[in-house]
N, C-alpha and C positions, 0 to 999 in steps of 0.2 A: 131172744129169739120171738116170744110171743109180742114183744112191744113192738118189732120190727114188722110183722106180720099186720098186728092191727093198725099201725101207722100206715102201711101198703094199701090197705081195705080202703080206711080212711080218704087217703088222696084220691083213691079208684072212685068212691062214692061223690066226693065234693069235686071233681073235676067232670062226674057225667056232664097401644098403650100410652095413653097420654102421663104426663107427667106434670104432679101437682108442686108448685114452687114455693117455698117456707119463706117467704120474706126474712124472716128474723135468720134462718139458718144462713141464707145467701151473703145477709150484712156481717153475720159472725166470720163467715169464712173472707169474705173480703177484707175485714181488718186484720184475720190473722196471715194477710200475706201484705209484707210489706212492699209500699209502689214507690218509684223514685220518681223525682220531678220531672222526669222524660216519660212516666207513664209506663216504664219497665220494672219488670218483677226481680226485687233485690233477690236471690237465691244462694244461698251457701253451695259449693261444689258439692258436698256430697248428699246433699237433699234435691238436688236441681230436677231429678226425674220425677219423684215425688211431687212436688211443687207444682212442675208444669202437668202432670196429669191433675191436682188439684183445680189448678187454673180452667181447663178446659171442662173440667166438671163445675164451675160455675157457669162460664160460659153458654153451657149447654141448658142449666136449670135458667137462667136469666132472660136466652132468646129462643128457650126450647125448640133449640136445635136436636136432629136425630142425624147421628153421624153416620149410624146404620143404614140410612137408606141413600147415601150419597153413591150413584153409582157410575161406575167406568163407562165411556163412552161405548164400548164394546162389549158390554155386557151382555150375554145371550140367555132366553128362555131355557130351562130345564125340563126334560121328560124324565120322571122318577119312578121306576117300576117295582112296586113291592110284590114279593113271592114268598110263599111259605105257610104256616101253619097259626097256629090264634096267637102267638108274638106278633106277628105279623098282623092280625085282623084287630088286635087291640083288645081282647077278650080281657075283662076286668078294671076297663078303664072306665071308672065312674064320671068322668067328664065326655063320654061318648065320642072321644077324639080320635079314632082308631091307633091307640097306643104311642107308640114310638115313632110311626112314619109320618102321621099330622106334624107333630113335634120338630122332626127332622127337615120337612119340609118347609116348616115356619123359620127353623135356624138357618136353611142354606140360603134363603130368601133376603137375609141380614147381609149377606157377602156383597162385596162392591163388583164382583164378577159376574154375579148371577140375577139378571134383571127379574124371574119369576120360574116358580117351579110347581108343575103340573103333576099332581099325584095321581097313580093308577094301582088301588091297591085290593089286588087279587089272594091275598091270606085267605085261608079258609079253616076254620075249626078242625081238627083232627090230620090235618094233612100228614101223610108220611112222605118219604123220600120214593117210595117205588110208585106213589100217586101221582105225586109232581112230575116225575120221569115221565110216566105214561101219558100226562096231558102234552108234554113237551116234546114227546115222539110222535104222538097225533098231529102235531103244529096248531096246538090249540092257542099258542099265546105267540106266535109269530109275528103278529102284524106288531101287537104292542111291544115286542124284544126288538124289532128292527126300529123304532122309533124311539128307544130308550136311551136317555143320555146318561141316565144312573140306573142301576139294581140293585135290589138287596134280597137277601134271603134268610128265611130262618126254619130251619128244619131238625130234627133229631130229636129231640122230644117224646114224640107219637111213637118212634120206632122204638125206644126203649120202653115205653109204657104198653106196647103192643106184646116185648117179651113178658113182662113183670103179670099181663092180663091173663097169658096163656099158659104161665108157669107158677102161679102164685103160691103154690104150697111146695114145688118141687125147684125153687128157683137156685141157681147155682151161680156163680159169677163166669164160671165157663160158656155158659149161656151166652153171654153177652159178649166174650172175647169170640168166642164164634159167629156171632151176628157182626161183629166189627167191620171184617173188610167184605161183608158183602155190602153193608151201608155205605162204607167207604167208596165200593167201586160205584154205587148209583150215584152217590154225591157226585163223583168225579163225572159221571156221564148226563147229570142234571148240566154241569159247566159246560161239556162239550156241546150238547145241544143248543144251548145260549151262546155260546160261541160260531155256533154253525150260522147264525142270524146276524150276529153283534160282534164283531171282532174287538170293537173299542172302548164300549160301554166299561168304566168301573165297576165291581160287583163287590156289597158289602155282604160278608159272610157272616152272620150274628150267631154267635153259641146258643146254649143252652142252661141252664142251671138244675140243681138237685132239689126239686120241691119237698121231699122227705124229710130233710134236715128240719124245717119248719117245726113238721108234726112231732118228731121224737125228742127236739132241740139237742140234738146231740150228732156228732159224728157217725154218718150211716156206712154200709158196704157200696151204698151208689158214690159216695164222693170219688173213690178210684177210676170207677164205671165213666161218668159225667167226664171226667179229667179226659181220661183216653180217648174217647169220642170226640171231644173239643179238640184235642193235639191233633186227630187225625183232619177235622176241618181246616185245621188252622196250615198244616202242611199241604191241601190241595191249595189254599188262597196263596203260597207261597209257589207252587208248582204253575198257576195261572200267569202269574205275573201282573196281572191288572186286577187283582183280588186282594181285598182287604179283612182280615179275619177280626172282629170284634169279641173278647172274651167278657160272659157277665155272671158267671161261676160267682165271685165275689161278693155279688150286690146283692143277693138272696140268700145270706148264709143265714140270718134270722130275720124277726121281723119286730127290733126294737124299734126301729124308726118307721114302722108303719108303711111297707112297701110292699105287702101282698094284698089282693082282692078278700073279700069276706069268704073265699072256695079255698083259702089258703096252697091256691096254685097257680094262679095268675098275679102278673102284676098289678097293682093298684096304679093310680095316676101319679103318684108318689114313685112309685118303681119303674112308672114310663119315662119319666123324667130324670131318671138315673141312668136310665140306657140308652136314652139320647145323648144326654151328655158323655156318655161314653164312647158312642159310637161318632159322635164329632173328635173326640180327641183321638181314637183311633184312625179315623181317615187323614187327620193331619199329621200322625207321625208314620201312617204311610205314604206320605206325601201325594193324596189324591190328586194335588192339581197336576203334577208331572203325568202319572197317571190317566189323567183326563187332558193333556195336550192344552192345559192352561183354562179348560172350559170350565172347571169346578176350581176356580180363583179364590182363594181361603186369605182373608183379611190378617196381616200379623197381631 
């Protein structure tokens, strides 16, 4: 128990493309591909897909083609509104790139159906669900919401930390179980307030992770708590119908690959890279192209 309390105290204190072409490589690649007199690739049937990919890689290198910038004629500009806490703000990102939000903006701009993405980051350190709900109810983001084509939200971590800080030496799981329905209700109201202004924009609901595991390097009592709270967020995404939940719990179970910032609480640039990759994967799995009526068209 004492290790858990020390770890908790520690966390609270700590938390206060250009392409260079190698001619030799290109020559080697060209030599490895057998070419017929008709200048057609001679490809075994079982390797056709692999060889075709290699051919296009060679063409890209030789002619310095950027296929990701080939836009469809009906490509549209996207307004991306990011709401939430320090994860949205990008705290811990030593590159000062607003964490996953700018990375997501850059990734989305590669897709043919998206002409450009304008990011409006409204994340704030320490923001809880009740605080964001209050701002929405007062119409603080009405204009931004009305213009948004894509919205992301990160909430939950500070709601959990409030319980930890207020009950440090008397903490029980019952306290978190009691607060979870209230958190769920507030989060549901947050989504409802957004839908009052904008019924069409897909919403990305980013889950949160257990920062205590990195301090004690073992399973903590917070693991089931975080899992239950994330499951609650996921259910809200399903209920909305145009929201996509993104789980990130498994991305931060250790620091073996150096995914944490020096505060051992927030992600660093590597951690945010992984978050962005997971968000993109989740958006594809949720079929966000259909959610957005084709506005967010993803390349296969």
